[in-house]
N, C-alpha and C positions, 0 to 999 in steps of 0.2 A: 504494500500500500504506500503511495506517495506521502511525503511529509505533509501534515496539515498546514494551512496558511492562516495567518492572523493579519487583520487589517489594522493599520496604525494611522489615524488621521494626522495629516501634516499641519505645519504652521505656514502662514503666508508671510514671507520675510523678504527684505531687500538687502542685498550685499553688493557693494560697489556699483550701485545704480541699477543692477539687474534684480528682477523679481524671481524668487524661488519658492517652491513648495518643499519644505524641509522638516526633518525631525532629528533630534540629537541621537548620535550613534549609540549612546548607552542604552536606549530603549530597544533598538534593533538588536544589539548584541545580546541583551538579556533575553529577548524573545527567542533568538536563534540558539544560543548556548544554554540558557537556563530553562526554557520551556521546550526546546527541541522541535521548534516549528520554523516555518519560513515566514518572512515578513513582506507585506504588501502595503506600500504607502498610498494613502488616499489623498488626492490633492485638495487643498483648502479652498473650495469654490463657494462663493455666495449663492451661485445658481449653477445648476448643471449636474450635480451629483444625484444619484438615485440609490437610496439606502438599500432597498430591496435587491436591486441589481448587484450591488457590492456584496451583500450578504449571501447571495446565491453562489458566489465564487470563493467565499472564505469560510473558515471554521471557528473563528474567534475574533474578538475585538480587544485591542490594547489601546487605551486612551492615555496618552502621555502627559507629562508635565510641560510647562511652557513659561516663558517670561511674561506672556500676556495674560489678561484676565477676562473672564466671561463678562459681556457687556451688561451693566446693571438693569437696562431696560427689559432684559429677559427674565428678571425676577422682581419687576415692579418698582424699581428704584431709579431715581434720576441720577445720571452719571455726573461725577465730578472728576477733576484731574487726579485726585488720589486713587481713583478706582482703576486707572489705566496702567499700562498701555492695553489697547484692545486689538482684536483680530476677528473682524466680522466673518471672514471666510472660514476660519476655524470653528466659530460658533455655529455657522450654518451647516457645517459638515458634521461635527461631533454630536450635537444634540439630537438630530433626527436619527443618526446611526445608533446612538445609545438606545433610544426608544424602540427602534425597530429590532435591534438585537435582543432586547428583553422580551419583546412580543413574540419573537420567533424562537426563543430559547437558545440563542447563540452565546457561548461563554464570554464573559466580560471581566476585564481587570482594568480599573481606572486609577491613575496615579496623579497626585498633586492637583494640577489644574483639572485633571480627569475626574477626581472625586467631586470637585466643585461643579463640573459640567453634569455629572450624574445627578447631583442634588438638584440643580436647576432644571434639568430635563424632566424631573419627576415632580416639580412644583415647590422645591425648597428655596431658601434665600441664603445670601452670603454676607459676611461682615468684612469690611476693609480695615487695614491698618490696626489689626487686633492688638499689636504691642502697645497701643495707646489706651486700651481698655483696662479698667481697674482689675487688678489681680491676674492679668494675663501676661505670660512671659513674652520675651522677644524671640519669636520663632524664625526670624529672618536669616537668610544665608549669610555667613560671615564674609566680610569684605577682604578676602585673601585670594591670591592667585593660584595657590596649590589646590587642585580639585579634591584630592584625598582629604585635605584639611577642611575644605568648604563642605564636603559631603560626609564629614566625619560622623560616626555613630556616637551620639552623646546624650540622647534624651530617652527617658523612660515613657512608655505608654502602657496602659493597663488594659489587657484584653479581657473582655467579659466572659465569665464562665458560661458554658452552654451555647456560645455564639458560633456562627459559621467559621469565623477566624480562629476561634479556640480549637476547632477540630483540625486546623492546619498547623498553627503555631503553638498551641497550648494556651491555657488561661493564665492570667496574672501578668507580671511585668515582662516586657520585651524592650530591649534597647533598639532605637531606630535613629534615622537622620531626617528629621522633619524640618523643612526649610520653606517658610511661607510667611506672607504678610496678610493674606486673606484666609478665611476659614468658613466652614458651614455655620450659619447663624441659626436659622430654623430648618431642621431636617425635614425632608419631604415625607409625606405620610407613608410611602411605600418603603422607606429606608429604616433599617434597624441599626442603631449605634452599636458598633462592635468593639471599639477601643477609644479611650480618651487619654489625653495627656494629664499630668498631675495637676495642671491648672484648669482642667475641665474642658479644654479644647477638643472637639471631635476629631479623632485621628483615623478612624476607619468605620465603614458602614457596609451593610449588605442589603440586597433587595429582598424584601420579605417574601414576596410571592414568585420569586425567580424560578424559571424552569431549568436553569443550569447555574453553574458557578457565576456569581455576579457580585463582585467585591470591589470596594474603593478604599484606597489608603491615601492619607495626606503626605506620608513620607516617601522616601525614594529607594525602594528595594532594588530597583534596576541597576543602580550604580555599583552595588556590592555583590551582585550575583557571582557565585564562584569563590567568593572570599568571606562571606558572612552566612552563617547557618540559616537564620530566619528569612533573609532576603532570598536565598537560593530555594528554600522550602516553599515559599509563596509562589515563585515562578514555576517550580515543578508542579505544584498543585494546579496552577492555571493550565500548564501544558497537558497534564493528565485529563483535565476537563475538555480541552480542545480536541485531544485525540479521541476521547469517548464520543464526542459530538460528531466528529468526522466519520468514525466507524459506524455509528448509528445511521448517519446520512447515506453511507455507502450501501448499507443493508436495506435501505428503503423503508 
């Protein structure tokens, strides 16, 4: 049987005056090496993508992190400069793909911006500049050039007992690398909170009525796949779900 294929929505970026559809290599590497799948990048188009047509051709969806944020208008908030930068092509690509994947039972793993997109796609809201909120830590990425230091595993999250994530990583404390200045404010009705930081920030969710693996994490397991146990375990679990879906699809 051929390797299953996972769709990764791209970002709309400009480099040296040219426009690119791009995604960081760390997500592609984690999918290929950690989940044992092939990666298919979906262009970030405001118009022209067909979620059903894409999902007809893949076996899973990996929604990556990004430097951009979901546009506040998509969760009922007026946009300010603090909420940006934005990527309307990414929003228009990811949100319909997430909804369609859940409807069809296609396995889904959403990371950083991805967990925020998952929440907004299902009717939740986001909070910006959370480090300025009372009692909330500064979760932002350290301003250092060395990526191993920037993505260092330095924060505890508490995985809820009996949760979907607990069946993968175990319940209780897990050390992660959570780097963000936005977070889930109001969780969507279809989402179960799976893990929280010690300051109460939502760090992981699952889709309550999902037909297949459907998990979102605020941290960055993709960076440490192959070097960190929990990061590798999460991507392996996603890969196992993708293979199970592909096999079931082949059998008809």
